[in-house]
C-alpha positions in Angstrom: 0.0 0.0 0.0 2.9 2.4 0.6 3.9 2.2 -3.0 0.4 3.2 -4.1 0.2 5.9 -1.5 3.5 7.3 -2.8 2.5 7.2 -6.4 -0.6 9.2 -5.5 1.5 11.6 -3.4 3.6 12.7 -6.4 0.8 12.6 -9.0 0.3 15.9 -10.7 -3.0 16.9 -12.4 -3.0 16.7 -16.2 -3.0 20.5 -16.5 0.4 20.8 -14.8 1.9 19.8 -18.2 1.1 23.4 -19.3 2.7 25.1 -16.3 4.9 28.0 -17.2 6.8 28.2 -13.9 7.9 25.8 -11.2 5.3 27.4 -8.8 2.5 26.4 -11.2 3.7 22.8 -11.0 3.5 22.6 -7.2 0.0 21.0 -7.0 0.8 17.4 -5.9 0.3 16.2 -2.3 4.0 16.4 -1.6 3.9 20.2 -2.3 0.9 20.9 -0.1 0.8 18.4 2.8 2.6 19.1 6.1 6.3 18.6 5.4 6.7 16.1 8.3 4.0 13.8 6.7 5.7 14.1 3.3 9.0 13.1 4.8 7.5 10.2 6.7 5.8 8.8 3.6 8.9 9.3 1.5 11.1 7.5 4.0 8.5 4.6 4.3 8.3 4.3 0.5 12.1 4.3 0.2 12.4 1.6 2.9 10.0 -0.6 0.9 11.3 -0.1 -2.6 14.7 1.7 -2.4 14.9 5.1 -4.2 11.4 6.3 -5.4 10.5 9.0 -7.9 10.8 12.3 -6.0 11.8 15.9 -6.5 15.4 16.9 -5.9 14.5 19.1 -2.9 12.8 16.2 -1.1 15.8 14.0 -1.5 18.0 16.9 -0.2 15.7 17.6 2.8 15.5 13.8 3.7 19.3 13.6 3.6 19.7 16.7 5.8 21.4 18.7 3.0 18.5 21.3 2.6 16.6 22.9 5.5 13.1 22.7 4.1 10.8 22.2 1.2 10.4 26.0 1.1 14.1 26.4 0.6 13.9 24.1 -2.4 11.0 26.1 -3.8 13.0 29.3 -3.3 15.9 27.9 -5.4 13.6 26.9 -8.2 11.8 30.2 -8.2 15.0 32.2 -8.3 16.3 30.2 -11.2 13.1 30.7 -13.0 13.1 34.5 -12.3 16.7 34.8 -13.7 16.2 32.6 -16.8 12.8 33.8 -17.9 14.1 37.4 -18.1 16.6 36.2 -20.7 15.7 35.5 -24.3 15.8 31.9 -25.4 15.2 30.2 -22.1 12.0 28.1 -21.7 10.7 26.3 -18.6 9.9 22.6 -19.4 7.3 21.2 -16.9 7.2 17.6 -18.2 10.1 16.1 -16.2 10.3 12.5 -15.0 7.7 11.3 -12.4 8.0 13.2 -9.2 10.7 15.6 -10.5 10.5 19.4 -10.8 10.7 20.9 -14.2 13.9 22.2 -15.9 14.9 25.0 -18.3 16.2 24.7 -21.8 18.1 27.2 -23.9 16.4 26.8 -27.2 18.9 28.6 -29.4 21.5 25.9 -28.5 19.4 23.3 -30.3 19.8 22.8 -34.0 21.6 26.1 -34.9 25.2 26.3 -36.3 26.4 23.6 -33.8 23.7 21.2 -34.9 23.0 19.9 -31.4 19.8 17.9 -31.0 19.5 18.5 -27.2 19.6 22.1 -26.0 21.6 23.4 -23.0 19.6 22.4 -20.0 19.5 23.8 -16.4 18.4 21.3 -13.8 18.0 21.4 -10.0 19.9 18.7 -8.1 20.7 17.4 -4.7 24.2 16.3 -6.0 25.9 19.3 -4.4 24.9 22.3 -2.3 24.9 24.7 -5.2 21.6 22.9 -6.2 22.1 23.7 -9.9 23.5 21.5 -12.7 23.9 22.4 -16.4 23.9 19.9 -19.2 25.6 21.4 -22.2 23.9 21.1 -25.6 24.7 17.8 -27.1 23.6 15.3 -29.8 24.6 11.8 -28.9 26.0 10.8 -25.5 24.6 12.9 -22.6 27.6 14.8 -21.1 28.4 14.9 -17.4 26.5 17.7 -15.7 28.4 20.8 -14.8 27.9 21.6 -11.1 27.1 25.3 -10.7 27.7 27.2 -7.5 24.2 28.4 -6.8 22.3 31.3 -8.5 25.3 33.6 -8.4 27.4 31.0 -10.2 24.7 30.5 -12.8 24.3 34.2 -13.3 28.1 34.5 -13.7 28.3 31.7 -16.2 25.2 32.3 -18.3 27.2 33.9 -21.1 29.3 30.8 -21.4 26.3 28.5 -21.4 24.4 30.7 -23.9 27.4 30.9 -26.3 26.6 27.5 -27.7 24.3 28.1 -30.7 
């Protein structure tokens, strides 16, 4: 039953696929329920199955790397605010089950470089900067570039946007 309960906890309504911001995607139970209950169900589901589909911020909070769900929301919202002001960046809400969305730099896809997959900004619990960038690519997915938080992303945007 825990597996079913977890599946329902991360389920987003169909209309979330048209979200334009991370905040518009936060409609699942894990986004609204008391954080202690979310963590308890997450830990129970992981104990039954091992890693389960979940957003980066929940994995970070459960591991003690991030203070709260709200801290994770703040990271996503700040990235969104920075990137949506810049031409070429689009928020993509249809991430894997349980995950937050991500941002793509559309001019890096197809252009002179011929890349099939655009430069992508993702949130992550891999490091305490919380931001990874996947450079534009065509075949093999490159290793993500760990970015030192929002300031690091802001400082390196010119580099990431140079691939066209």
